[in-house]
C-alpha positions in Angstrom: 0.0 0.0 0.0 1.4 3.4 -0.9 0.9 6.5 1.2 -1.6 7.8 -1.3 -3.5 4.5 -1.2 -3.6 4.8 2.6 -4.8 8.4 2.5 -7.6 7.5 0.1 -8.6 4.3 2.0 -8.7 5.8 5.5 -12.2 6.8 6.6 -13.8 7.1 10.1 -15.4 3.8 10.9 -18.4 4.0 13.1 -19.1 0.3 13.5 -16.5 -2.4 14.0 -16.7 -6.2 14.0 -15.8 -8.1 17.2 -12.6 -9.4 15.6 -9.6 -8.6 17.8 -6.5 -6.8 16.6 -3.4 -8.9 17.4 -0.8 -7.6 19.7 1.9 -8.1 17.1 -0.1 -6.0 14.6 -0.6 -3.3 17.1 3.1 -3.2 17.9 3.9 -2.8 14.2 1.4 0.0 13.8 2.8 1.9 16.8 6.4 1.4 15.8 5.6 3.0 12.5 3.6 5.8 13.9 6.3 6.7 16.4 8.3 7.9 13.4 6.0 11.0 13.4 7.8 14.3 13.5 7.6 16.8 16.4 8.8 20.2 17.4 12.6 19.9 18.2 12.1 16.1 18.5 10.2 16.6 21.8 7.9 13.6 20.9 5.3 14.8 23.4 2.8 12.0 23.0 2.0 9.7 25.9 -0.1 6.7 24.7 -2.5 4.6 26.7 -4.3 1.7 25.1 -7.6 0.1 26.3 -8.5 -3.4 25.2 -10.0 -6.6 26.6 -11.5 -6.4 30.1 -10.3 -2.8 30.7 -12.1 -1.6 27.6 -15.3 -3.5 28.5 -15.3 -1.8 31.9 -14.9 1.5 30.2 -17.8 0.7 27.8 -20.0 -0.1 30.8 -19.1 3.0 32.6 -19.7 5.1 29.5 -23.1 3.4 29.1 -24.0 4.4 32.6 -23.1 8.0 31.9 -25.2 8.0 28.8 -28.2 6.6 30.8 -27.7 9.2 33.5 -27.2 12.1 31.0 -23.9 12.9 32.5 -22.4 16.0 30.8 -19.4 15.7 28.6 -16.3 17.2 30.1 -13.3 16.5 27.8 -9.8 17.7 29.0 -9.5 19.6 25.7 -12.2 22.3 25.5 -14.4 22.3 22.4 -14.9 25.6 20.5 -17.9 27.6 21.8 -18.5 28.8 18.3 -17.4 27.7 14.9 -16.6 30.0 11.9 -19.5 30.1 9.4 -17.8 27.9 6.8 -16.9 25.3 9.3 -20.4 25.3 10.8 -21.9 24.7 7.3 -19.7 21.7 6.7 -20.7 20.2 10.0 -24.4 20.7 9.3 -24.0 19.2 5.9 -22.3 16.2 7.4 -25.0 15.7 10.0 -27.7 16.0 7.4 -26.2 13.5 5.0 -25.4 11.0 7.6 -28.9 11.2 9.1 -30.4 10.7 5.6 -28.4 7.6 5.2 -29.5 6.2 8.5 -33.2 7.0 7.8 -33.0 5.2 4.4 -31.5 2.1 6.2 -33.6 2.2 9.4 -37.3 2.8 9.3 -37.6 2.4 13.0 -36.6 5.6 14.9 -35.4 3.4 17.8 -32.8 1.8 15.5 -31.4 5.2 14.7 -31.1 6.0 18.4 -29.4 2.6 18.9 -26.8 3.5 16.2 -26.2 6.9 17.7 -25.5 5.1 21.0 -22.7 3.3 19.3 -20.6 6.3 20.0 -20.8 5.5 23.7 -19.9 1.9 23.0 -16.8 3.1 21.2 -18.3 1.9 17.9 -17.8 -1.7 19.3 -14.1 -1.4 18.6 -11.7 -4.0 20.2 -9.0 -1.3 20.9 -9.1 2.3 21.8 -5.9 4.4 21.8 -5.8 7.5 24.1 -3.2 10.1 23.0 -2.1 12.3 25.9 0.4 15.0 26.7 1.8 16.8 29.7 -0.5 19.6 31.0 2.3 22.2 30.9 2.6 21.9 27.1 0.9 24.3 24.6 -0.9 24.1 21.2 2.4 23.5 19.5 2.5 20.1 21.1 -1.2 19.4 20.2 -0.1 19.9 16.6 2.6 17.3 17.2 -0.1 14.9 18.6 -2.1 15.5 15.5 0.9 14.4 13.4 1.2 11.2 15.5 -2.6 10.5 15.3 -2.5 10.7 11.4 0.6 8.6 11.3 -1.1 6.0 13.6 -4.2 5.8 11.3 -2.2 5.6 8.1 0.0 2.9 9.6 -3.1 1.0 10.6 -4.4 1.1 7.0 -1.1 -0.6 5.9 -2.0 -3.5 8.1 -5.7 -3.6 7.2 -6.9 -2.0 10.4 -9.6 0.6 10.4 -9.8 3.6 12.7 -12.1 6.3 14.2 -10.8 9.4 15.8 -13.6 10.8 18.0 -14.1 13.4 20.7 -16.7 11.1 22.3 -14.0 8.6 23.1 -12.4 11.3 25.3 -15.6 12.9 26.6 -15.4 11.5 30.1 -11.7 11.8 31.2 -12.4 10.9 34.8 -13.6 7.4 33.8 -10.6 6.9 31.4 -8.1 8.2 33.8 -9.3 5.9 36.6 -9.4 2.7 34.4 -6.1 3.2 32.6 -4.2 4.8 35.5 -3.4 8.0 33.5 -1.7 10.5 35.8 -3.4 13.8 36.5 -0.5 15.7 35.0 -1.4 14.3 31.5 -4.2 15.8 29.3 -6.3 13.3 27.5 -6.3 14.9 24.0 -8.1 12.4 21.8 -9.2 8.8 21.5 -8.8 6.7 18.4 -10.7 3.4 18.0 -9.0 0.7 16.1 -10.4 -2.5 14.6 -12.0 -4.0 11.5 -14.9 -2.3 9.8 -18.3 -3.9 9.8 -18.9 -3.4 6.0 -22.6 -4.3 6.3 -23.4 -1.7 9.0 -25.4 1.4 7.7 -23.0 3.7 9.7 -20.2 2.7 7.3 -22.0 3.2 4.0 -21.4 6.9 4.0 -18.1 8.8 3.4 -18.0 12.5 4.1 -17.0 14.9 1.3 -13.7 16.8 1.2 -12.9 20.3 0.2 -11.5 20.6 -3.3 -8.0 21.7 -4.2 -9.4 25.0 -5.6 -11.4 25.7 -2.4 -8.7 24.9 0.1 -5.3 25.8 -1.4 -4.0 29.3 -2.2 -0.7 29.4 -4.3 1.2 32.5 -5.0 4.3 32.8 -7.2 3.9 29.7 -9.4 
């Protein structure tokens, strides 16, 4: 698989099969991803992986929070307001995804059940939490983004699908307690890893991307 193949193949998977990701495969993915660049080679990422019984306990705790309508409280604050263009793209995504679900599921309860997949971590067998020291700044968040993309592209090489999602990091207290993440680390993002359930309606839609003409400005060529 070329890098271009991996970029084109990668998509956020919102429903995984129960097939486990082998420890050897995970190790190969991480060893490749750890080649990611960082500011002055600081390599600020601290990585915690949930699988097996630990992940099932987290799933159960998340489900309880969903039933009790516990408010989300991610370590990384979400924007209070999005720029207009960004907001339009988000609304377009929501509308198209909902249309797909409505075509596939005539029962409204089924749509609610699929929405609840977020709180079951999309049924993924592995969730990776990427963290950093609390004293670091946005520059290091950029570095963590480079690592996250490297991780997902490396996963594609080994046939493993992924889903970066803020929901996975929405309740840091639960995550920190289960995975023994120290208080001096910020939980920045969670990435689910596993194998796509190709038959699930959640995976029949791929979100659009901005065109070259819309996103890129070149001067001097």
